[in-house]
C-alpha positions as CSV (number, residue, x, y, z in Angstrom):
1,M,12.7,128.8,42.7
2,L,15.4,130.3,44.8
3,S,19.0,130.2,43.3
4,P,21.8,128.9,45.9
5,S,22.8,132.3,46.8
6,Q,19.4,133.1,47.6
7,E,18.8,129.7,49.7
8,D,22.0,130.8,51.7
9,Y,20.4,134.6,52.2
10,L,17.2,133.0,53.6
11,E,18.9,130.1,55.7
12,E,21.0,132.4,57.4
13,I,17.9,135.0,58.1
14,F,16.0,131.9,59.4
15,R,19.0,131.0,61.8
16,I,19.3,134.7,63.2
17,S,15.5,134.7,63.5
18,Q,15.6,131.6,65.9
19,S,17.9,133.4,68.2
20,G,15.4,136.0,68.6
21,E,17.2,138.8,68.0
22,T,16.2,141.7,65.3
23,I,17.6,140.5,61.7
24,R,20.0,143.5,60.3
25,V,21.6,143.8,57.0
26,T,25.0,144.0,59.2
27,D,24.4,140.8,60.7
28,I,23.6,138.8,57.6
29,A,26.8,140.2,55.8
30,A,29.1,139.5,58.7
31,C,27.6,135.5,58.8
32,L,27.9,135.3,55.1
33,G,31.0,137.2,54.7
34,V,29.5,139.4,52.1
35,S,28.7,143.3,51.4
36,L,26.0,145.3,52.2
37,P,24.9,146.1,48.9
38,S,24.9,142.3,47.9
39,V,22.5,141.6,51.1
40,T,20.4,144.4,50.2
41,S,20.1,142.9,46.8
42,A,18.8,139.5,47.9
43,L,16.6,141.0,50.3
44,K,14.7,142.8,47.7
45,R,14.5,139.4,45.6
46,L,13.7,137.8,48.8
47,S,10.9,140.2,49.6
48,E,9.6,140.1,46.0
49,A,9.2,136.4,46.2
50,S,7.2,137.1,49.6
51,Y,9.6,134.8,51.9
52,I,10.5,138.2,53.9
53,K,9.0,141.7,54.5
54,Y,11.9,144.4,54.0
55,R,12.0,147.7,54.1
56,P,15.3,149.7,54.0
57,Y,16.4,150.6,57.2
58,R,13.4,148.8,59.1
59,D,13.6,145.2,60.6
60,I,13.4,142.4,58.2
61,I,10.8,139.8,59.3
62,L,10.2,136.4,57.6
63,T,6.7,135.5,56.1
64,E,4.9,132.2,57.0
65,K,6.5,131.1,53.5
66,G,10.0,132.2,54.3
67,K,9.7,130.6,57.7
68,E,8.8,127.1,56.6
69,L,11.5,127.0,53.4
70,G,14.2,128.5,56.1
71,K,13.5,125.7,58.7
72,F,13.8,123.2,55.8
73,L,17.2,124.8,54.6
74,V,18.4,124.9,57.9
75,E,17.4,121.0,58.6
76,R,18.9,119.9,55.0
77,N,22.3,121.5,55.8
78,S,22.1,119.8,59.5
79,I,21.5,116.5,57.8
80,I,23.8,116.5,55.3
81,Q,26.6,117.7,57.8
82,H,25.6,114.6,60.2
83,F,25.7,112.1,57.3
84,L,29.1,113.2,56.4
85,K,30.3,112.6,60.0
86,L,28.3,109.4,60.0
87,I,30.5,108.1,56.9
88,D,33.7,109.5,58.6
89,S,34.5,112.1,55.5
90,R,37.9,113.6,56.2
91,C,36.7,117.0,55.1
92,N,35.6,120.3,56.4
93,V,32.2,119.0,56.8
94,A,30.4,122.6,57.0
95,A,32.3,123.2,54.0
96,E,31.1,120.2,52.2
97,A,27.6,120.1,53.4
98,E,27.4,124.0,51.8
99,A,28.7,122.6,48.7
100,M,26.2,119.7,48.6
101,E,22.9,121.2,49.6
102,H,22.1,123.4,46.9
103,Y,22.5,120.2,44.3
104,L,21.0,117.3,45.7
105,S,17.5,116.3,44.6
106,L,14.8,115.8,46.7
107,P,14.9,112.0,46.4
108,T,18.7,111.9,47.1
109,L,18.1,114.2,50.4
110,E,15.3,112.0,51.4
111,A,17.7,108.7,50.7
112,I,20.5,110.6,53.0
113,I,17.6,111.3,55.9
114,N,16.8,107.6,55.8
115,F,20.3,106.3,55.8
116,V,20.7,108.6,59.3
117,R,17.9,107.4,60.7
118,F,19.0,103.5,59.9
119,T,22.2,104.1,61.0
120,E,20.8,105.7,64.7
121,K,18.6,102.6,64.8
122,N,20.9,100.1,64.1
123,P,24.4,101.3,66.0
124,L,25.8,97.9,65.3
125,W,25.7,98.1,61.8
126,L,27.4,101.4,62.1
127,Q,30.4,100.0,64.1
128,E,30.9,97.7,61.2
129,Y,30.9,100.1,58.4
130,K,33.4,102.2,60.5
131,H,35.7,98.9,61.2
132,F,35.3,98.3,57.4
133,V,36.1,102.1,56.5
134,K,39.5,101.9,59.0
135,N,40.6,98.5,57.7
136,N,40.0,99.4,53.9
137,S,41.4,103.0,53.8
138,Q,43.0,103.8,50.5
139,A,44.7,107.0,52.4
């Protein structure tokens, strides 16, 4: 099982891989705002866990296991951001999703996914909810 920090690294590696560009230590460091030694350390751990193939000064390559989990991590972040927007959360959506994503259980994530899907298929219900929030706001 990966730590939240390791999940962040794998998620970012997957995102970079989707652009078709070579995955570099400097790109990961820039995206996550961390030092190069921190990235190198994380890459070694991800490589040992068979999520990536990593050798210093070479391309970083996602394994099938890494691609599968990376895709899940990106989708999880996306669905949480979508959920926060649907409920009209007045927060920094990206930061809030980042804070939430590592600590939600799979059943809770599945409930959020079902809620998002339900609201997409029932737009009138969503309008009623937003009207309720607007008229009952405590802020």
